Biopython code that builds the backbone (N, CA, C, O; Angstrom):
import numpy as np
from Bio.PDB.StructureBuilder import StructureBuilder

atoms = [
    (1, "UNK", "N", (-22.482, 8.189, -5.502)),
    (1, "UNK", "CA", (-22.738, 6.411, -5.174)),
    (1, "UNK", "C", (-21.483, 6.335, -4.377)),
    (1, "UNK", "O", (-20.428, 6.381, -5.009)),
    (2, "UNK", "N", (-21.448, 6.237, -3.219)),
    (2, "UNK", "CA", (-20.342, 5.680, -2.187)),
    (2, "UNK", "C", (-20.081, 4.952, -2.848)),
    (2, "UNK", "O", (-20.750, 4.268, -3.623)),
    (3, "UNK", "N", (-18.459, 5.026, -2.503)),
    (3, "UNK", "CA", (-17.329, 4.113, -2.673)),
    (3, "UNK", "C", (-17.060, 3.263, -1.090)),
    (3, "UNK", "O", (-17.263, 4.021, -0.142)),
    (4, "UNK", "N", (-16.626, 1.780, -0.674)),
    (4, "UNK", "CA", (-17.048, 0.731, 0.054)),
    (4, "UNK", "C", (-15.292, 0.338, 0.445)),
    (4, "UNK", "O", (-14.413, -0.291, -0.144)),
    (5, "UNK", "N", (-15.343, 0.812, 1.270)),
    (5, "UNK", "CA", (-14.208, 1.048, 2.477)),
    (5, "UNK", "C", (-13.933, -0.920, 2.549)),
    (5, "UNK", "O", (-14.895, -1.487, 3.069)),
    (6, "UNK", "N", (-13.067, -1.636, 2.209)),
    (6, "UNK", "CA", (-12.949, -2.716, 2.261)),
    (6, "UNK", "C", (-11.629, -2.627, 3.405)),
    (6, "UNK", "O", (-11.096, -3.613, 3.913)),
    (7, "UNK", "N", (-11.305, -1.376, 3.632)),
    (7, "UNK", "CA", (-9.683, -1.604, 4.317)),
    (7, "UNK", "C", (-8.945, -0.456, 4.762)),
    (7, "UNK", "O", (-8.075, 0.017, 4.031)),
    (8, "UNK", "N", (-9.372, 0.377, 6.639)),
    (8, "UNK", "CA", (-9.230, 1.814, 6.972)),
    (8, "UNK", "C", (-7.371, 1.470, 7.217)),
    (8, "UNK", "O", (-6.714, 0.877, 8.072)),
    (9, "UNK", "N", (-7.103, 2.117, 6.116)),
    (9, "UNK", "CA", (-5.008, 2.444, 5.915)),
    (9, "UNK", "C", (-5.305, 3.548, 7.790)),
    (9, "UNK", "O", (-4.901, 3.078, 8.854)),
    (10, "UNK", "N", (-5.696, 4.282, 7.746)),
    (10, "UNK", "CA", (-5.547, 5.691, 8.747)),
    (10, "UNK", "C", (-5.671, 4.686, 10.220)),
    (10, "UNK", "O", (-4.767, 4.549, 11.044)),
    (11, "UNK", "N", (-6.953, 4.092, 10.275)),
    (11, "UNK", "CA", (-7.044, 3.381, 11.733)),
    (11, "UNK", "C", (-6.185, 2.243, 11.820)),
    (11, "UNK", "O", (-6.250, 1.697, 12.922)),
    (12, "UNK", "N", (-4.932, 1.399, 10.523)),
    (12, "UNK", "CA", (-4.301, 0.200, 10.808)),
    (12, "UNK", "C", (-3.366, 1.727, 11.566)),
    (12, "UNK", "O", (-2.876, 1.536, 12.679)),
    (13, "UNK", "N", (-3.189, 3.066, 10.951)),
    (13, "UNK", "CA", (-1.397, 3.652, 11.477)),
    (13, "UNK", "C", (-1.618, 3.929, 12.197)),
    (13, "UNK", "O", (-0.737, 4.198, 13.014)),
    (14, "UNK", "N", (-2.887, 4.092, 12.499)),
    (14, "UNK", "CA", (-3.313, 5.247, 14.476)),
    (14, "UNK", "C", (-3.023, 4.061, 15.487)),
    (14, "UNK", "O", (-2.396, 4.478, 16.461)),
    (15, "UNK", "N", (-3.300, 2.692, 15.538)),
    (15, "UNK", "CA", (-3.285, 1.520, 15.729)),
    (15, "UNK", "C", (-1.407, 0.603, 16.421)),
    (15, "UNK", "O", (-1.051, -0.178, 17.303)),
    (16, "UNK", "N", (-0.924, 1.230, 15.531)),
    (16, "UNK", "CA", (0.140, 0.837, 15.542)),
    (16, "UNK", "C", (1.123, 2.690, 16.152)),
    (16, "UNK", "O", (2.055, 2.750, 16.953)),
    (17, "UNK", "N", (0.843, 3.193, 15.843)),
    (17, "UNK", "CA", (0.783, 4.274, 16.890)),
    (17, "UNK", "C", (1.154, 4.859, 17.916)),
    (17, "UNK", "O", (2.093, 5.619, 18.154)),
    (18, "UNK", "N", (0.349, 4.447, 18.504)),
    (18, "UNK", "CA", (-0.516, 3.742, 19.909)),
    (18, "UNK", "C", (-0.065, 3.252, 20.271)),
    (18, "UNK", "O", (0.228, 3.599, 21.415)),
    (19, "UNK", "N", (0.734, 1.421, 19.599)),
    (19, "UNK", "CA", (0.867, 0.524, 20.077)),
    (19, "UNK", "C", (2.192, 1.173, 20.375)),
    (19, "UNK", "O", (2.361, 1.793, 21.426)),
    (20, "UNK", "N", (3.145, 1.039, 19.455)),
    (20, "UNK", "CA", (4.623, 2.244, 19.659)),
    (20, "UNK", "C", (4.377, 2.971, 20.548)),
    (20, "UNK", "O", (4.711, 2.390, 21.580)),
    (21, "UNK", "N", (3.888, 4.145, 20.816)),
    (21, "UNK", "CA", (3.922, 4.892, 21.709)),
    (21, "UNK", "C", (4.213, 4.143, 23.788)),
    (21, "UNK", "O", (5.060, 4.446, 24.628)),
    (22, "UNK", "N", (3.182, 3.269, 23.822)),
    (22, "UNK", "CA", (2.578, 2.775, 24.818)),
    (22, "UNK", "C", (4.045, 1.961, 24.912)),
    (22, "UNK", "O", (4.823, 2.049, 25.862)),
    (23, "UNK", "N", (4.279, 0.994, 23.479)),
    (23, "UNK", "CA", (5.584, 0.418, 24.427)),
    (23, "UNK", "C", (7.119, 1.007, 24.547)),
    (23, "UNK", "O", (7.939, 0.351, 25.189)),
    (24, "UNK", "N", (7.531, 2.345, 23.879)),
    (24, "UNK", "CA", (8.165, 3.297, 24.545)),
    (24, "UNK", "C", (7.321, 3.927, 25.308)),
    (24, "UNK", "O", (7.064, 4.924, 24.633)),
    (25, "UNK", "N", (6.795, 3.994, 26.151)),
    (25, "UNK", "CA", (6.196, 5.390, 27.274)),
    (25, "UNK", "C", (6.835, 3.223, 28.652)),
    (25, "UNK", "O", (7.484, 3.090, 29.689)),
    (26, "UNK", "N", (6.499, 2.744, 28.213)),
    (26, "UNK", "CA", (6.772, 1.538, 29.403)),
    (26, "UNK", "C", (8.571, 1.707, 29.348)),
    (26, "UNK", "O", (9.130, 1.418, 30.406)),
    (27, "UNK", "N", (9.280, 2.056, 28.435)),
    (27, "UNK", "CA", (10.718, 1.167, 28.057)),
    (27, "UNK", "C", (11.640, 2.828, 27.926)),
    (27, "UNK", "O", (12.802, 3.054, 27.591)),
    (28, "UNK", "N", (11.295, 3.116, 28.058)),
    (28, "UNK", "CA", (12.263, 4.619, 27.267)),
    (28, "UNK", "C", (13.789, 4.599, 27.401)),
    (28, "UNK", "O", (14.430, 5.606, 27.098)),
    (29, "UNK", "N", (14.536, 3.229, 27.949)),
    (29, "UNK", "CA", (15.550, 3.043, 27.564)),
    (29, "UNK", "C", (15.574, 1.843, 26.381)),
    (29, "UNK", "O", (16.559, 1.123, 26.217)),
    (30, "UNK", "N", (14.671, 1.766, 25.795)),
    (30, "UNK", "CA", (14.705, 1.623, 24.461)),
    (30, "UNK", "C", (14.617, 2.214, 23.447)),
    (30, "UNK", "O", (15.046, 2.025, 22.308)),
    (31, "UNK", "N", (13.578, 3.522, 24.274)),
    (31, "UNK", "CA", (13.071, 4.620, 23.440)),
    (31, "UNK", "C", (14.389, 5.973, 23.018)),
    (31, "UNK", "O", (14.239, 6.809, 22.127)),
    (32, "UNK", "N", (15.221, 5.894, 23.638)),
    (32, "UNK", "CA", (16.701, 6.120, 23.611)),
    (32, "UNK", "C", (17.683, 5.908, 22.885)),
    (32, "UNK", "O", (18.386, 6.584, 22.134)),
    (33, "UNK", "N", (17.619, 4.546, 23.317)),
    (33, "UNK", "CA", (18.833, 3.546, 22.209)),
    (33, "UNK", "C", (18.182, 4.088, 20.764)),
    (33, "UNK", "O", (18.893, 4.802, 20.057)),
    (34, "UNK", "N", (16.937, 3.773, 20.364)),
    (34, "UNK", "CA", (16.049, 3.529, 18.840)),
    (34, "UNK", "C", (16.317, 5.621, 17.965)),
    (34, "UNK", "O", (16.501, 5.952, 16.794)),
    (35, "UNK", "N", (16.211, 6.417, 19.158)),
    (35, "UNK", "CA", (16.953, 7.960, 18.821)),
    (35, "UNK", "C", (17.827, 7.906, 18.558)),
    (35, "UNK", "O", (18.105, 7.804, 17.363)),
    (36, "UNK", "N", (18.617, 7.937, 19.363)),
    (36, "UNK", "CA", (20.199, 7.735, 19.260)),
    (36, "UNK", "C", (20.883, 6.985, 18.255)),
    (36, "UNK", "O", (21.988, 7.498, 18.078)),
    (37, "UNK", "N", (20.725, 6.116, 17.613)),
    (37, "UNK", "CA", (20.848, 5.336, 16.147)),
    (37, "UNK", "C", (20.018, 5.756, 15.238)),
    (37, "UNK", "O", (20.310, 5.442, 14.084)),
    (38, "UNK", "N", (18.527, 6.722, 15.492)),
    (38, "UNK", "CA", (18.391, 7.649, 14.452)),
    (38, "UNK", "C", (19.400, 8.937, 13.738)),
    (38, "UNK", "O", (19.925, 9.230, 12.664)),
    (39, "UNK", "N", (19.244, 9.492, 15.262)),
    (39, "UNK", "CA", (20.650, 10.756, 14.919)),
    (39, "UNK", "C", (21.478, 10.058, 14.498)),
    (39, "UNK", "O", (21.480, 10.030, 13.267)),
    (40, "UNK", "N", (22.466, 9.249, 15.130)),
    (40, "UNK", "CA", (23.747, 8.832, 14.404)),
    (40, "UNK", "C", (23.586, 9.019, 13.071)),
    (40, "UNK", "O", (24.168, 9.890, 12.425)),
    (41, "UNK", "N", (22.462, 7.864, 12.437)),
    (41, "UNK", "CA", (22.458, 7.747, 10.957)),
    (41, "UNK", "C", (21.799, 9.226, 10.396)),
    (41, "UNK", "O", (21.560, 9.292, 9.191)),
    (42, "UNK", "N", (21.530, 10.307, 11.181)),
    (42, "UNK", "CA", (21.335, 10.767, 10.270)),
    (42, "UNK", "C", (22.224, 12.284, 10.161)),
    (42, "UNK", "O", (21.976, 13.307, 9.522)),
    (43, "UNK", "N", (23.527, 11.873, 11.219)),
    (43, "UNK", "CA", (25.071, 12.836, 10.853)),
    (43, "UNK", "C", (25.515, 12.179, 9.817)),
    (43, "UNK", "O", (26.018, 12.840, 8.909)),
    (44, "UNK", "N", (25.417, 10.338, 9.668)),
    (44, "UNK", "CA", (26.772, 9.894, 8.696)),
    (44, "UNK", "C", (25.752, 10.950, 7.709)),
    (44, "UNK", "O", (26.196, 12.064, 7.429)),
    (45, "UNK", "N", (24.411, 10.543, 7.221)),
    (45, "UNK", "CA", (24.032, 10.951, 5.819)),
    (45, "UNK", "C", (24.543, 12.260, 5.776)),
    (45, "UNK", "O", (25.372, 12.550, 4.913)),
    (46, "UNK", "N", (24.149, 13.101, 6.611)),
    (46, "UNK", "CA", (24.871, 14.816, 6.264)),
    (46, "UNK", "C", (26.106, 14.861, 5.729)),
    (46, "UNK", "O", (26.435, 15.658, 4.850)),
    (47, "UNK", "N", (27.038, 13.778, 6.372)),
    (47, "UNK", "CA", (28.378, 13.509, 6.481)),
    (47, "UNK", "C", (29.084, 13.410, 4.845)),
    (47, "UNK", "O", (29.949, 13.969, 4.171)),
    (48, "UNK", "N", (27.948, 12.163, 4.726)),
    (48, "UNK", "CA", (28.041, 11.752, 3.342)),
    (48, "UNK", "C", (27.443, 13.516, 2.399)),
    (48, "UNK", "O", (28.030, 14.274, 1.627)),
    (49, "UNK", "N", (26.677, 13.516, 2.732)),
    (49, "UNK", "CA", (26.196, 14.368, 1.792)),
    (49, "UNK", "C", (27.056, 15.904, 1.491)),
    (49, "UNK", "O", (26.678, 16.806, 0.744)),
    (50, "UNK", "N", (28.373, 15.861, 2.366)),
    (50, "UNK", "CA", (29.116, 16.969, 2.896)),
    (50, "UNK", "C", (30.267, 16.770, 1.883)),
    (50, "UNK", "O", (30.734, 17.625, 1.130)),
    (51, "UNK", "N", (30.638, 15.457, 2.011)),
    (51, "UNK", "CA", (31.347, 15.113, 1.312)),
    (51, "UNK", "C", (31.262, 14.841, -0.121)),
    (51, "UNK", "O", (32.160, 14.612, -0.932)),
    (52, "UNK", "N", (30.112, 14.909, -0.250)),
    (52, "UNK", "CA", (29.641, 14.594, -1.990)),
    (52, "UNK", "C", (29.593, 16.339, -2.373)),
    (52, "UNK", "O", (29.639, 16.740, -3.536)),
    (53, "UNK", "N", (29.523, 16.987, -1.527)),
    (53, "UNK", "CA", (29.406, 18.287, -2.044)),
    (53, "UNK", "C", (30.695, 18.991, -2.451)),
    (53, "UNK", "O", (30.845, 19.958, -3.198)),
    (54, "UNK", "N", (31.690, 18.186, -1.701)),
    (54, "UNK", "CA", (33.561, 19.108, -1.611)),
    (54, "UNK", "C", (33.544, 18.376, -2.710)),
    (54, "UNK", "O", (33.553, 19.271, -3.555)),
    (55, "UNK", "N", (33.518, 16.821, -3.631)),
    (55, "UNK", "CA", (34.284, 16.664, -4.692)),
    (55, "UNK", "C", (34.230, 16.962, -5.892)),
    (55, "UNK", "O", (35.153, 16.656, -6.646)),
]
sb = StructureBuilder()
sb.init_structure("model")
sb.init_model(0)
sb.init_chain("A")
sb.init_seg("    ")
for serial, (resi, resn, name, xyz) in enumerate(atoms, 1):
    if name == "N":
        sb.init_residue(resn, " ", resi, " ")
    sb.init_atom(name, np.array(xyz, "f"), 0.0, 1.0, " ", f" {name:<3s}", serial, name[0])
structure = sb.get_structure()
């Protein structure tokens, strides 16, 4: 018996990915700001883990 899909999650994720890709393609400054913010958050996480490791 076949399952009936009411909602296709993969297709929705692809739509979001494509729209975000176009958004960043058209505005590279926005992409760089988001990338730098993510890098800063990661640096803070690593620093916090290092401090916890040495306690």
